[in-house]
N, C-alpha and C positions, 0 to 999 in steps of 0.2 A: 571662537572653538567651541564647540559642544562640551556638555557634559559629560567625561567618559562613564559616568556611573549606572544611565539606563543602558548601556551599551552591554559592561561587565554584567547588569541585573540578567540580559537577556540571553548573554554567553553562558553564562550558570544554567539558567532555564533549559535553553535549547540539550546544555552537556549533560542533563542529570538525568540515569536510569532511571526507567520507567518500574514501579514496584514487582516485586515479584508476584505472576500469575496475574497482572494488570490488563485490562481490558475495555472494549474502546467502549467511554463514556456518552450512553446517548443520550441522558438529559443536556450534557453540553453541546453535544455534536444538533442538536436540535437549537439549543440556546445561538450555535455559531451561525446557524442557519436563518434565523432568524432577523439577527444581527446585523451579519456582513453576507449574504447570501450568494453576491458576486465572489468573492473573494474565497468565500467557502468553497464552491463548485471551483472556484481555480486551483485552488491546493490538492484539491483530490486527482486533479492532472500534474502537477508539479511536484510533488511528494514522491511520489514512484520515480519520477526522474533523476532525484537527488539521490535515492537510494539505489539505482542504477550505479548513479555518478559513482559514490561510492565503493562500489564493489569493482568500477571499472579505472578510478586512481590508479595511477604508477604502472596499468597496464599496459603492456603493445601484444595486437593480434601477431597472426602467422608474416604479412607485409612489415612488421616494423612501425606499423602505426598505433599513435600515442589512441587507443581507446578512449581514457580520460577525457583526453580533448575534444575528441567525436560526440564524446556524452555533452559535457561542457555547452558547446554550440547550439547541441538541443536542448540543453536546459533552456541558455540564455535569450532563445527564440518564444519559449515557452512563457518566461517569466513577463512575459507582455500580457497576459491571462490576467495576472495578479497586480498588475501596475492598474490596468482598464478594471480590476476589480476595485481595488481601492478608490478609485473616483468614482463608482459608479454609486457604490455603498457609503458614497460623500464622506471619508474618514482622511482623504487629500483634497486638496485645495487650489485651484488653480496658481501657477506659481506658488507652489512649494518646492522647499530647497530639499539636493538630493540627502541630506542628513536627515532631513523632515520625512523623507521618501522612504529611507532604509528603514527608521527608527519603527515605522509605520508598518513595512511589511514587515518586519521582527516580530513585532506584537503581534501581528494577526498569523505568525506563523507558529508565536508559541501558544495563543489561543487554541489553532489548529492541535495541536501537540496535547495539548489538556486532554482533548476531546479525544484523539486518538494516539495512546503515549507510547503503541507498538512499534514505531517507525525509527527506532531509535539509532540504527546507521543513515537514515535520510538526514534526521535532524542535528547531527553530528557533523552528517557532510554540509549542511548548512550555514553551520557556526564556520567550516571554512572556508565555504563560498563569500558569504555575508560579511561576515566579520574579520578572519587572517585575510582573506582574498578582497576587503575593501577598496584597495587601489584599483582593481582590474574591475570588479563588478559594478562601481560606483556611474561611470560613464554609458556603462550599458543600461542603466536604470534609468540613468537622464534621457538617453535618446528613447525610452519606453515612455517616459514623462510627456515627453513634446508630441513624441505621438498618438497620447492618450486622450494630451488636452486637443489636441488638433479633430481628434475625432469626435472629440465632445461638442467641441465648437459649431461642427459642422453638421451634428446633431441639433443641436439648440436646446436639448434637454439631457438628464442625467441620464446614461445606458439603461434600459430597462432591467428588472431583477430578473435573475435566472429562475426557472421555476425548479421546486425540488425534483429528483427523479422518481419517475415511476419505477413499478416494482418489474416491467419489462427492460427500461435501461439498466436495473441496478444487474438485471439477470444476466444481459449483453455482457456490462463492466466484469462480473465475475471472473469467468476463468484469466483475463488480464492481470487483474489484481490478485489472483490466486499467484499467478507465473512468478509474477514480480517480488511478491512473500518468499514462496519457494526458492527462488536464486537467491536471496537474501538469507534464508535458513540454510540451503545449503553451504554455502560459504562460511557460516560461522560453523556446522556440524564439521566440516575440512577442517577449521580452527582447531577448534575444541576435543573433535575423535578421530585424530590422524590416521585411525586403524582403515575407517570408509572408504578410503579412497582405494582399497585391497578388492573393494565389494565388487562381485563379479557383473552387475549391471550399475554402478552407481552413475554412469551418466546419462542414465535415466531417471534417476531422483527428481529433478523437475517435472516430466512429465505426470510422472505416479504422483507425488505429493498435490500437484495442480488437480489432475483428477477426484484423488480422496477430498481435497476440498469442496469442489464442486459437487461430490456425492454428499459431504454432508452437510450442503447448502441447501440438497435438495431433502435430507431428511430434513432440515430446518421448517422446510414450506408447511409438512404438516401440523406442525405447531402455531404458526403463524400469518400463515397467509388461507382466506378461505378456499374451501374443496373443489368449486367452478375455477377456479382461475392456476391455480397448481399444476396443471397439467402444460397448461402454455407455455407458463415460465419456466418450469424445465427444461422444456424443448428449446426454447432460447437457449436459455446459458448452454444447453448442449450442442447448439448448430454454431457456435460461436467456439466452442473449445475445440469443436471437431476442424475447424476453419484451421485456428491455430495449431491441434496438432491432429493432423491428417488418420493417426494410427488411435487417437484416443476414445475411438466409440466401444472398441473389443476392452480395453483397457478398464473403460467405466464398466462394462458391463460386468466383468471380471469383480472389479470393487464391490460394487452394487452386491452381487449375486453372494460375495464373502460375508459382506457385513451383514446382508437380512438374514443367511442363514448360522451366522452365529450368535444374533440377538432372539433368534427362535430360539434357541438352546438357553436364556438366559431367562428368568423370571421377569415379566412386565415389568413390572415395582422398579427392578434391577437394571433395565436398558441401560436408562438418559446418562448412567454410571461409565457405562462401559464403551457406547459407541465412540470416541472420539480415541479412547485407550488402540481399539479395534482400527479402526484406518490408521492410527500412527504404525502399529503393529503390522498392517498389512501391506503400506508404501516401504517399511522399511525388509519385512520378505521380499517383497517385488524386488527390490536393487538387491540383494544379497544373492537371491536366485539359485536358493541351498544351500549355501555357504554359514557356516555358525559366526553370529556378530558378537564381537565382546563389547560386554556392556549395552547390549542387545535392549533391557527393562528401560537403563537413562534415556540410551537415544532414541528410542519409540514414545517417551515421556515428551522428552522435546517436542518431537513432530506433533505428538497430539493435545500439547496444550496450543500450542500456534495455532491448530485449526480451529481448536474450542474459542480461543480467543477472540479469532477473527469473525466465525459466524453466528458468535451470540448476537441475536439482535438485529444484524444485516438485513431481514425481508421487513425491517417494522419503519 
């Protein structure tokens, strides 16, 4: 039997909560992409599904179908990317045992968490899927191992490294990442501030939050991206946003106008402090639709903090 201590240590690391105000550690993220580019790329696809699983776990849709089970099957398919990446990055070798595979996968997930700490719902779901649900996940991972080894044998060489995402690819990914982030935040706000459920347009929170996140990213372009590239990148992001949310173009315009007009009334040197606070207040005002919001500053502060943390360094 394998020593349980490594699994216990990895469990503790997955379940530990990020420090208040924690943001993406871009130095660790760059190191991760250098050391294990395939695995890092794979987790960017799989961690959002873990967050989705955390939200759907134990719930049923209108027709009685288990939403958690549906998401688990989606996760099961995507995990092949992680296993293939572990081989491609030479972290697993031919004939590795299922225990070695699971340990290596968990270590890579913990490394990903150290770089991207704010997906705590996803990482706690990872604990339930890979450790508490070890009996169920092990044969799935074993099947992926055999498939990955067969593919490597067919290629006759390691899987080529996946290139780092271009700014255009990041722009196209941004609305989807923001949507998932807002779904997680909505669930958390509903648990911590029950009064939000009474707001007139609370059902539009995901749309408003996603749009605000994209507007925040558009503002970041002015600091992180050369001027000649900004327009094409913003348009690519807005194009995907409109496809995901057909009504988003008008909402984006409203949010952008509110932010620019509000910032114009603030001294230039002070604007950086207020940008995301204003976005948080705009999201809350949009879903409140004129209603008084109890603990407005606290709720808007949560939204602002999440948006700021997830946009810092996004384009770098």
